[in-house]
C-alpha positions, 0 to 999 in steps of 0.5 A, a space after each residue: 447589469 454587471 457580469 457575475 464572476 464565479 471563483 475559479 474551481 479549487 483543485 484538491 490539495 494532494 496531501 498524500 503520496 501518489 497512488 501505489 498500484 495494486 498487485 493486479 495492476 503490475 506488469 505480467 513480467 513483474 508478477 511472474 517474478 514475485 509470488 504475493 504472500 497469503 495473509 493469514 491475519 491483517 491487524 491495523 491500528 491507529 497506533 503504528 506499533 500495534 499493526 502487524 500481519 501474519 503470513 504462514 503464521 509468522 508475525 511481521 510489522 512495518 519495516 520487516 522483510 518478508 521471506 520473499 525478500 519484499 520489505 513490508 513498508 506499511 500496513 494500511 486499513 485495507 491493504 499492505 504496501 510492499 517494496 520489492 526490487 525497486 518497485 512499490 505496490 500494495 496487496 489488498 485484503 
């Protein structure tokens, strides 16, 4: 009888950027130099122009710079992605 040939396992195709670490996964040194914002309101919409957050009742949209100096890069369904002093991270709701 002929041997059964199984096709090679397919590796998932990565279509998104590498996983962005969550705030709690950041080094203690980094966390001690930056206080994460407290989100009052988090609004996600499929339409990017409708996404916003409120921090201390101040409205921010993607691309805005928070009072802390961190740039709000993305508002995601369950988190926000920030960029601060060369480091990208997310804060989950």
